[in-house]
C-alpha positions, 0 to 999 in steps of 0.5 A: 575810053579811059583805057585808050587815054591811059594807053595814049598817055603812056605811049606819049610818055615813052616817045618823050623819054626816047627823045630825051635819051636821044638828045642826051646821047647826041650831045655826049657823042658829038665829039666822035661825030666831029672826029669822023666828019673832020679826020684831017683836023683831028690828025693835025690836033694829034700832031700838036700833042705828039710834038709836045709829049715827044719833046717832053719825053726826050728831055726826060730820057736825057735828064739825069738821074734816070730811073725806070719809074717816073715820079710825077711829083718831081717832073718839074724838078727833073725838067729844070728851067724847061718846066715853065716853057713846057707848061706854057707850051701845053697850055697853048696846045690845049687852047689851040685844040679846044678852040679848034674843036669849037670852030669845027662844031660851030663854024664847020665851013670856016676856012683855015688850017684845020680850024686852028689859029693863033689869035684872040680866041686862044688868048682869051681861053688861055687867060680864062684857064689860068684865072679859073685855076687860080680861083679854084685854088683860092675859093675851091674849098668854100662850099666845104667850109660853109657846109662844115660851118653848118654841121659843126653845131650838130657835131657838138650836140651828137658827137656819136654821129660824126661819121654820118655827118661827115658822109652827108657833108662830103656828099653835099659838097660833091653835089654843090661842086657838081651843080656849080661846075655844070652851071658854069661849064659853058663859059669857054664856048660862050666866050668863043661864040661871042668873041668877048668875056660876057660875064653877066651871061654865063650864069643865066645861060644854063638856067633850067638846063641842069639835068639835061647838061648833067646827063650829057656830061655823065655819059661823056665822063663814063666814056672818058673813064673807059678811055682812061682805063685803056690808057692805064693798061698801055702805061702799065705795059710801057712801064714793064718794057722800060723796066726790062730795058733798064736804065742807060749808063754812059753812052748806051746808045742802044738802050737810049734809042730803045727808050726814045722809040718807046717814048715816041710810041707812048707819046702817040697813044697819050696824044690820041687820048688827049685829042679824043677826050678834049674833042668829046668835052668841047663838042658836047659843050658846043652842042649844048650851047647851040641847043640852048641858045639857037645861035649857030654862028658866031661874032654876034653878041647875044644882047645885040641879037636880042635887040634885032629879034625884038625889033622884028617881033611885030610879025610874030618873030621870036614866038614859039612858032619861030623857035620850032622852025628848024634852023630858021633865019631870024633876020640877023646876019650870022645868027640862026635859030633852030629847034631846041632839043632840050625843050623836051627835057626841060619841063618849065613852061617856055623852055624853048625861048632863046637865050638871047630873049631870056637875057633881054627879059632878065636885064629889062 
């Protein structure tokens, strides 16, 4: 009997591990599914990036002095007064692509021009990106500084172990930064989903979900590294061709035309890289957000939704049975709940309780 029980437990453990792996892969490959389901939208996003990179390349080709080797540290100087405009244009393109990917993932039936709009969502994302960059510049070194403060007494006591302490400190810094980054990685998609800056919800949203999210992002990171390696090979090939063509002098129409054609080809490849990588990240974030919250549609603030759910809980709404019902309507217009694929990964009791209910309990 004990042998049968151990075999059954091992079989259940294996099935659970498979479900966990399937959940991680579903989240990591959500971007490729999104591109396959909406190829026209992906083509429109590619066109945006292509126009941006083409204009930048044309400005670089006609700038002087020209050299076959491009020093990226001097690009802003070479572009002159156009640098600020181009940076703002790429920020806009990135915001359009990101929000469009969120719309395609969370609102696939919403009408529009390939899920692209120019409105409050894009403005919020652009503002959030600028603020995040400033915060990273100002506070990005805080974890390293705190760890250095902690290890300084040990370095004074054991100066011979400085290299070991430096390794431990660097590893700890990477781990802390990774933990904070993963915990705050759904800020953009939650801001889009709620249509507002919900500052009090960003950190609680990912509570108890770190490892599930980490492995999804890790698989995405590996795929992006592979794509980056392919882009590196293309870049090296383009560099060799540019060196072979040589720098144009005067009205060298043939060389300038060849360089412009090459720039257009390279802009197309780089545009495809940015569309795929941006969609991979955004679709995985949308998948994680939907899995954690159970919110399938937007414009219903989670706290308002939690109040509606609590109001209807007399007949058993919001219980474990509701959470287990796939995509079951909860009586709130524009909000659905579905089975939480993370519950198998998250071992804490009550993991399949929705984010709205969790927030309500946290603030009560």
